[in-house]
C-alpha positions as CSV (number, residue, x, y, z in Angstrom):
1,M,-73.8,-3.9,83.2
2,A,-75.8,-2.5,80.3
3,K,-73.9,-0.9,77.4
4,V,-75.1,2.0,75.4
5,Y,-73.5,3.6,72.3
6,E,-74.4,7.1,71.2
7,F,-73.5,8.2,67.7
8,L,-72.2,11.8,67.4
9,A,-72.1,13.6,64.1
10,N,-71.1,17.2,63.4
11,G,-74.1,19.4,64.0
12,F,-75.6,17.4,66.9
13,E,-77.8,19.2,69.4
14,D,-75.8,19.7,72.6
15,I,-78.4,19.0,75.3
16,E,-80.0,16.1,73.4
17,A,-76.7,14.3,73.2
18,L,-75.1,15.1,76.6
19,A,-78.1,15.1,79.0
20,P,-79.0,11.4,78.3
21,V,-75.3,10.4,78.5
22,D,-75.1,12.3,81.9
23,I,-78.3,10.7,83.3
24,L,-77.3,7.1,82.1
25,R,-73.8,7.4,83.5
26,R,-75.1,8.8,86.8
27,G,-77.4,5.7,86.9
28,G,-74.5,3.3,86.5
29,V,-74.9,2.5,82.8
30,E,-71.8,2.2,80.6
31,V,-72.1,4.8,77.8
32,V,-69.7,5.0,74.9
33,T,-69.9,8.1,72.7
34,V,-69.0,7.3,69.1
35,S,-67.8,9.9,66.6
36,I,-68.8,9.3,63.0
37,T,-66.5,12.1,61.7
38,G,-63.3,10.0,61.3
39,S,-61.9,11.9,64.2
40,E,-62.5,11.7,68.0
41,F,-63.6,15.3,67.9
42,V,-67.2,16.3,67.0
43,T,-68.6,19.8,66.8
44,S,-72.2,20.5,68.0
45,A,-74.8,22.6,66.2
46,H,-73.8,25.4,68.6
47,G,-70.0,25.2,68.1
48,V,-69.1,23.1,71.2
49,S,-66.3,20.7,70.4
50,V,-66.6,17.3,72.2
51,K,-64.1,14.5,72.3
52,A,-65.9,11.2,71.8
53,D,-64.9,8.1,73.6
54,A,-64.3,6.3,70.3
55,T,-64.4,6.7,66.6
56,F,-66.9,4.7,64.6
57,E,-64.1,2.7,63.0
58,A,-62.6,1.7,66.4
59,A,-65.8,1.0,68.3
60,G,-66.5,-2.5,67.0
61,D,-69.6,-3.9,65.5
62,F,-72.0,-2.7,68.3
63,S,-73.3,-6.3,68.8
64,D,-72.9,-5.8,72.5
65,A,-75.2,-2.8,72.6
66,D,-78.2,-2.8,74.8
67,L,-79.2,0.6,73.4
68,L,-78.1,2.7,70.4
69,L,-78.8,6.4,70.7
70,L,-79.2,9.2,68.1
71,P,-79.2,12.8,69.2
72,G,-81.0,15.3,67.1
73,G,-79.9,18.7,65.8
74,M,-79.2,19.8,62.3
75,P,-77.2,19.1,60.3
76,G,-76.3,16.3,62.8
77,A,-79.4,14.2,62.2
78,K,-78.8,14.5,58.4
79,N,-75.2,13.5,58.9
80,L,-76.2,10.4,60.9
81,N,-78.7,9.5,58.2
82,E,-76.0,9.7,55.5
83,H,-73.6,7.4,57.4
84,E,-74.1,3.9,56.0
85,G,-72.3,2.3,59.0
86,V,-74.8,3.9,61.5
87,R,-77.7,2.8,59.3
88,Q,-76.5,-0.8,59.2
89,A,-75.9,-0.8,63.0
90,L,-79.4,0.4,63.6
91,L,-80.9,-2.3,61.3
92,R,-78.9,-5.0,63.1
93,Q,-80.0,-3.6,66.5
94,H,-83.6,-3.6,65.5
95,E,-83.5,-7.1,64.0
96,A,-82.1,-8.3,67.3
97,G,-85.0,-6.7,69.1
98,R,-82.6,-4.5,71.1
99,R,-83.4,-0.9,72.1
100,I,-82.9,2.2,69.9
101,G,-83.4,5.8,71.0
102,A,-83.7,8.9,68.8
103,I,-84.6,12.5,69.7
104,C,-85.6,15.7,67.9
105,A,-84.8,15.4,64.2
106,A,-83.0,12.1,64.5
107,P,-86.1,9.9,64.3
108,L,-85.9,10.8,60.6
109,V,-83.1,8.1,60.4
110,L,-85.4,5.5,61.8
111,G,-88.3,6.6,59.5
112,G,-86.0,6.3,56.5
113,L,-85.0,2.8,57.5
114,G,-88.7,1.7,57.8
115,L,-88.3,1.1,61.6
116,L,-91.2,3.2,62.5
117,K,-93.9,1.6,60.3
118,G,-97.0,0.8,62.4
119,R,-95.5,2.4,65.5
120,R,-96.1,5.5,67.6
121,A,-93.3,8.1,67.5
122,T,-92.5,11.7,68.2
123,C,-90.0,14.2,66.8
124,Y,-89.3,17.9,66.5
125,P,-92.2,19.9,65.0
126,G,-91.7,20.0,61.2
127,F,-90.1,16.6,60.9
128,E,-93.4,14.6,61.2
129,E,-93.3,13.7,57.5
130,T,-90.0,11.9,58.0
131,L,-91.6,9.4,60.4
132,T,-92.6,7.1,57.5
133,G,-95.5,4.9,58.5
134,A,-95.6,6.1,62.1
135,E,-98.4,7.6,64.1
136,Y,-97.1,11.0,65.3
137,T,-97.8,11.6,69.0
138,A,-96.4,15.1,69.7
139,E,-95.5,13.7,73.2
140,L,-92.2,14.7,74.9
141,V,-91.3,11.0,74.9
142,T,-92.9,8.1,73.1
143,V,-92.1,4.5,73.7
144,D,-93.3,1.8,71.2
145,G,-91.7,-1.6,71.6
146,N,-87.9,-1.3,71.4
147,I,-87.9,2.3,70.1
148,T,-88.0,5.4,72.2
149,T,-88.3,8.8,70.6
150,G,-88.1,12.3,72.1
151,R,-89.6,15.5,70.8
152,G,-86.7,18.0,71.2
153,P,-84.3,19.9,73.5
154,A,-86.8,20.3,76.4
155,A,-87.5,16.6,76.3
156,A,-83.8,15.7,76.9
157,L,-84.3,15.1,80.6
158,P,-87.5,13.0,80.6
159,Y,-86.1,11.1,77.6
160,G,-82.9,10.4,79.5
161,Y,-84.8,9.2,82.6
162,Q,-87.0,7.0,80.4
163,L,-83.8,5.4,78.9
164,L,-82.4,4.9,82.3
165,S,-85.5,3.1,83.4
166,Y,-84.7,0.2,81.1
167,F,-81.5,-0.5,83.0
168,A,-82.1,0.7,86.6
169,D,-84.9,0.0,89.1
170,E,-87.6,2.6,89.9
171,A,-86.0,3.6,93.1
172,T,-82.7,4.4,91.4
173,V,-84.4,6.5,88.7
174,A,-86.5,8.3,91.3
175,A,-83.4,9.0,93.5
176,L,-81.6,10.4,90.5
177,E,-84.6,12.6,89.5
178,Q,-84.7,13.9,93.0
179,G,-81.0,14.5,93.3
180,M,-80.9,16.4,89.9
181,I,-83.9,18.6,91.1
182,Y,-86.0,17.2,88.3
183,Q,-88.9,16.3,90.6
184,Q,-89.0,19.9,91.8
185,L,-89.1,21.2,88.2
186,L,-92.1,19.0,87.5
187,A,-93.8,20.1,90.7
188,E,-93.4,23.7,89.8
189,A,-94.5,23.4,86.2
C-alpha cells in the first residue's frame, strides 16, 4: 500500500490540507498527518484545531514515503518553510525521485529549495515570484515529473484526485469522483 505523509503547521489552509487526505484515504491510500508544532495539535488559518496522526519528531525519517504533501495557507506555508526537518525531508524525497505535492502558497517551500528550477508549476496568485526558476502555469493543478502543485482552495478537489491517480487505477478514481458528486460539479460548471 502506498504511504503518504502530510506536514501540518499552524496556519494551514483547512480545505487544502483535509480534502486531499480525505480523497486519498477514501481511495485506499495510507495517509499520516504530521504536526510540525511539537504537539499533536495544529490550528488552521481559520481557527480549526486538528489532531495530527503523529508529531514530526515521532514520525520517523519519511524514507518510506511515496508522497510528501504540503498544504498552503498563511502563515502555514511560511511555518513549513522555516522548519529545517521538513526542508531536509523534501530534499531527500526529491533526490530519491519520489513524489512531492504542494498547493496554494506552499510551493514557495519547493521554490526556495531549488526543486522547481526548469519545471512548470502553479501556486496562489501573488506567490509566483517564490517559484524560483519555474514556469508559472496558473492552472488549477500542474504536474511536472515527481512534483504536483495546486493553485489554491478551489483546486483542492482536482489536486486530491490527481494525487490519488498515482496510487489507484482510473476506474477507482472515476468511481470516487462520481461518488463524491465531483463529476456532476464539473458537468454543471
